[in-house]
Each structure stands twice: as C-alpha cells, then as structure tokens.
C-alpha positions in Angstrom: -19.1 76.1 13.6 -16.4 73.0 13.2 -12.6 73.7 14.4 -9.8 72.8 12.1 -6.1 73.3 11.8 -3.5 72.6 8.9 -1.0 70.4 10.2 2.6 69.8 9.0 5.4 67.6 10.0 6.2 70.1 12.7 2.7 70.4 13.8 0.0 73.0 13.6 1.1 75.8 11.2 -2.9 77.3 11.2 -6.2 77.0 13.2 -9.2 78.5 12.6 -12.9 77.7 12.4 -15.3 76.6 9.1 -18.9 76.1 8.4 -19.7 72.3 8.4 -21.3 73.1 4.7 -17.9 74.3 3.6 -15.9 71.0 4.9 -16.6 69.0 1.8 -15.4 71.5 -0.5 -12.2 72.4 1.2 -11.7 68.2 1.5 -12.1 68.2 -2.6 -9.3 71.3 -3.0 -7.0 69.5 -0.6 -8.0 66.1 -2.6 -6.7 67.4 -6.0 -3.5 69.0 -4.5 -3.1 65.6 -3.0 -2.8 64.1 -6.2 -0.5 66.6 -7.6 2.0 66.0 -4.6 1.5 62.3 -5.1 2.4 62.6 -9.3 5.2 64.7 -8.3 6.7 62.6 -5.3 5.5 59.2 -6.5 5.1 58.8 -2.4 2.8 55.2 -1.8 0.0 57.6 0.1 -0.8 61.3 0.7 -2.6 62.1 3.6 -4.7 65.1 3.4 -7.5 65.3 5.7 -8.7 63.7 9.1 -12.1 64.4 10.7 -12.2 63.4 14.4 -15.1 63.0 16.5 -15.9 62.9 19.8 -18.0 59.8 22.2 -21.1 61.2 20.8 -20.3 60.8 17.1 -20.5 64.9 16.6 -17.7 66.1 14.4 -15.5 67.9 16.7 -12.3 69.0 14.7 -11.1 68.7 10.8 -7.2 68.4 10.4 -5.7 69.5 6.8 -2.3 67.8 5.6 -0.4 67.5 2.9 1.7 64.7 4.0 3.2 62.6 1.3 4.4 59.3 2.5 5.7 55.8 2.6 3.7 52.4 3.3 4.9 52.0 6.9 4.5 55.8 8.3 1.1 55.5 6.6 0.1 52.8 8.6 1.9 53.6 11.9 0.2 56.9 12.2 -3.2 56.0 10.7 -3.5 52.5 13.1 -3.4 54.6 16.1 -6.4 56.9 15.2 -9.9 56.3 16.8 -13.3 57.9 16.5 -11.7 59.6 12.9 -12.1 59.2 9.3 -9.0 59.3 6.9 -8.8 61.3 4.0 -5.8 60.0 1.7 -4.7 59.3 -1.8 -3.6 55.8 -2.4 -0.5 55.2 -5.2 -1.9 51.9 -6.5 0.5 51.8 -9.5 3.3 51.3 -6.9 1.9 47.8 -5.7 3.3 44.4 -7.7 
C-alpha cells in the first residue's frame, strides 16, 4: 500500500492508502480530467499528480492535483521538487 493525498491550492483535501497496482489507473483518470480542465481554462499547464520517492528509491506517496497554472507558477513549483515524478499536461498550442 502507498499513501496518497488529494491536494488543491489550499492544501490537502483528502488522504488515504492505495494499492500500487491501482496508481496507473488513477493517474490516467486524473490525466483525462486535466485535459478537460486545460481545454476549459486555456492554462499553460495542468498539474495532476506527483509520485514522491524516498532516498531508497521506493515510492513513498502519490499526490493528486487538478491545478491549472501559467508557466511561471509551474516552473517555480516543479523546479524545487527532488526524488519525484511530475505528471502534468502542457499546452503547446500557446507557444509561438
């Protein structure tokens, strides 16, 4: 079992545990919703998940999000992350 949390701009909304085998399906579900959010908001990026690993390279926790954001915020937040896998959609149609 792996710990998970559902985060928003104010912090943690829900938390629990999930089986390792269920994580890819949940990430896919969040990715599909992120595509809808991106289309609706026109955001540069929609962050929908982060897998966080320990120093032993074992998965410690998964954080789920649905945060549309512009370039500056996305790079500021994700630039500080270490030992993690970021899951986000990127709006390439906005680039010149």
